C-alpha positions in Angstrom: 0.8 15.8 17.3 2.6 18.4 19.5 6.3 19.2 19.4 6.6 17.3 22.7 5.7 14.0 21.1 7.5 14.4 17.8 11.0 13.9 19.2 9.8 10.7 20.9 8.0 9.3 17.9 10.9 10.1 15.5 13.4 8.5 17.9 11.2 5.5 18.3 10.9 5.1 14.5 14.7 5.4 14.0 15.2 2.8 16.7 12.7 0.5 15.0 14.5 0.8 11.7 17.9 0.1 13.4 16.5 -2.9 15.2 15.1 -4.3 11.9 18.5 -3.8 10.2 20.3 -5.5 13.1 17.9 -8.5 12.9 18.5 -8.7 9.2 22.3 -8.7 9.6 22.6 -5.5 7.7 24.7 -2.3 8.5 22.7 0.4 10.4 23.3 2.8 7.5 22.0 0.3 4.9 18.5 1.9 4.8 17.4 5.5 5.2 14.2 6.8 6.7 11.9 8.8 4.4 9.5 10.8 6.5 6.1 10.8 4.7 4.8 14.2 5.5 1.6 14.4 3.3 -1.3 16.2 5.0 1.0 17.4 7.7 1.8 21.1 8.2 5.2 22.7 7.4 5.8 23.4 11.0 6.0 19.6 11.8 8.5 19.2 8.9 10.5 22.1 10.4 10.5 20.3 13.8 11.6 17.0 12.3 14.4 18.9 10.4 15.5 20.3 13.7 15.7 16.7 15.0 18.0 15.7 12.1 15.5 14.4 9.5 16.4 15.6 6.0 14.4 13.5 3.5 10.6 14.0 3.2 8.0 12.4 1.0 5.0 14.1 -0.4 2.0 12.6 -2.3 0.0 15.7 -3.2 1.7 18.2 -5.5 0.0 21.5 -4.6 0.3 20.8 -0.9 3.9 20.0 -1.3 4.7 23.1 -3.3 3.1 25.3 -0.6 5.3 23.6 2.1 8.4 24.0 0.0 7.7 27.7 -0.2 7.2 27.9 3.6 10.4 26.0 4.2 12.6 27.7 1.5 15.1 28.7 4.2 16.0 25.0 4.6 18.1 24.4 1.5 19.2 20.9 2.6 15.8 19.3 2.7 15.6 16.5 0.1 12.1 16.3 -1.3 10.7 13.1 -2.7 7.5 12.9 -4.8 5.9 9.5 -4.0 2.3 10.0 -5.2 0.6 9.1 -8.5 2.1 11.2 -11.3 -0.1 12.5 -14.1 1.2 14.3 -17.2 -0.1 17.7 -16.1 2.1 17.5 -12.9 5.4 16.5 -14.4 6.8 20.0 -15.0 6.3 21.1 -11.4 7.7 17.8 -10.1 10.7 18.0 -12.4 11.4 21.6 -11.2 10.9 21.1 -7.5 11.9 17.6 -6.4 15.1 15.7 -6.0 13.5 12.3 -6.3 10.4 10.7 -7.9 9.3 7.2 -6.8 6.2 6.8 -9.0 7.4 6.6 -12.6 5.5 3.8 -14.3 5.4 4.6 -18.0 7.7 6.0 -20.6 5.6 9.0 -21.4 5.9 10.3 -17.8 9.7 9.6 -17.8 10.2 11.5 -21.1 8.2 14.5 -19.8 10.3 14.6 -16.6 13.5 14.4 -18.6 12.4 17.2 -21.0 11.2 19.5 -18.2 14.1 19.0 -15.7 15.8 22.4 -15.5 19.3 22.5 -16.8 20.7 24.1 -13.7 19.6 21.2 -11.5 21.3 17.8 -11.3 19.6 14.8 -12.9 16.3 13.8 -11.2 16.6 10.6 -9.2 13.9 8.2 -10.4 12.5 5.0 -9.0 10.2 2.9 -11.2 7.0 2.0 -9.5 6.2 -1.7 -9.9 2.7 -3.2 -9.4 4.4 -6.1 -7.5 1.1 -7.7 -6.4 -0.6 -7.3 -9.8 -3.5 -5.4 -8.3 -5.9 -3.9 -10.9 -6.5 -0.9 -8.7 -2.8 0.0 -8.2 -0.5 2.0 -10.3 2.8 0.6 -11.5 4.5 -1.2 -14.3 4.2 -5.0 -14.5 7.3 -7.1 -13.8 7.0 -8.3 -17.4 7.2 -4.7 -18.8 9.7 -3.5 -16.3 13.0 -4.3 -18.2 11.9 -2.4 -21.3 10.9 0.6 -19.3 14.1 0.6 -17.3 16.2 0.5 -20.5 14.3 3.6 -21.8 14.6 5.6 -18.6 18.3 4.7 -18.1 19.2 6.5 -21.4 17.4 9.7 -20.6 20.1 12.3 -19.8 18.3 14.4 -17.2 17.1 11.4 -15.2 19.1 9.1 -13.0 17.5 5.8 -12.7 18.1 4.7 -9.1 15.9 1.7 -8.5 12.4 0.4 -7.8 9.4 1.2 -5.6 6.4 -0.9 -4.7 3.4 -0.9 -2.4 2.4 -4.5 -2.0 -1.0 -5.8 -1.1 -1.5 -6.1 2.7 -0.5 -9.4 4.2 -0.9 -10.7 7.7 2.3 -12.6 8.5 5.9 -11.6 8.1 6.5 -14.5 5.7 3.6 -13.3 3.5 4.8 -9.7 3.6 8.3 -10.7 2.6 7.3 -12.5 -0.7 6.5 -9.4 -2.8 9.5 -7.6 -1.4 11.7 -10.5 -2.4 10.2 -10.4 -6.0 11.1 -6.7 -6.1 14.6 -7.3 -4.9 15.1 -10.1 -7.5 13.8 -7.7 -10.2 16.3 -5.1 -9.2 19.1 -7.7 -9.2 18.2 -8.7 -12.7 18.2 -5.0 -13.9 21.6 -4.5 -12.3 23.0 -7.3 -14.4 21.3 -6.0 -17.6 22.3 -2.3 -17.0 25.7 -2.5 -15.3 26.5 1.2 -16.0 23.3 2.4 -14.2 23.5 3.2 -10.5 20.7 0.9 -9.4 21.1 1.1 -5.7 17.6 1.8 -4.3 14.7 -0.3 -3.2 12.0 2.1 -1.9 9.7 -0.3 0.0 8.3 -0.7 3.5 5.8 1.4 5.4 4.5 1.4 8.9 2.9 -2.1 8.8 5.6 -4.0 6.9 8.9 -2.2 7.6 10.6 -5.3 9.1 9.7 -7.5 6.1 11.0 -4.9 3.7 14.3 -4.5 5.6 14.7 -8.3 5.6 14.5 -8.2 1.8 16.9 -5.4 1.2 15.0 -2.1 1.4 17.2 1.0 1.2 14.5 3.6 1.7 11.5 3.0 4.0 8.6 5.3 3.8 7.0 6.0 7.2 4.5 8.7 8.0 2.0 7.8 10.7 4.7 6.4 13.0 6.5 9.7 12.9 3.8 12.4 12.6 0.7 10.6 13.9 -2.5 9.7 12.2 -3.7 11.9 9.4 -6.2 14.5 10.4 -9.9 13.7 9.7 -12.3 16.4 8.8 
């Protein structure tokens, strides 16, 4: 994608989000756009920043760290780690990101808590839920979610913000909405159980199901292809 088309695609994506919020009867600031920049060069992130985008999501740790070095002069970029998180990656994530969307077990949460530098604010965390119960997908089950949430909520260097999910693909809007509704209900139950915890985030919705996610209360939508174009093939 060239710098000629990025302004148009970013504007179109923002308009799509605003339209979805309007149709859902929600305020236009009720959901934020997380630009998923995995596999895209730092220069495209720089151009998106110049167009007002501040939050970027990365899946691959080493690639993300290289971009962060290249973009170190932009100190207001908010970096989100949204990919699978193994134990050997937790220290670098704890040291270099503001958000993590993919915490799905206590061991990972405790490592992030222990490895978060003292000079940084608490790390914002979303628990990844395997909302469609797919064997191939990461994420905590709905049944195990409350216990994990209680553990994470008490870790001092983490700030439990909400839930994230990647549902199984579905064809119709009604089918797409069902798993998002389950995730919203799960968050509402946790809000009642943990009233002192700032559970304000539903990280859900991508290019193919943004509208369904917004209908069900998404507060962060993760879009990459719609902004930056298709991933390069080699």
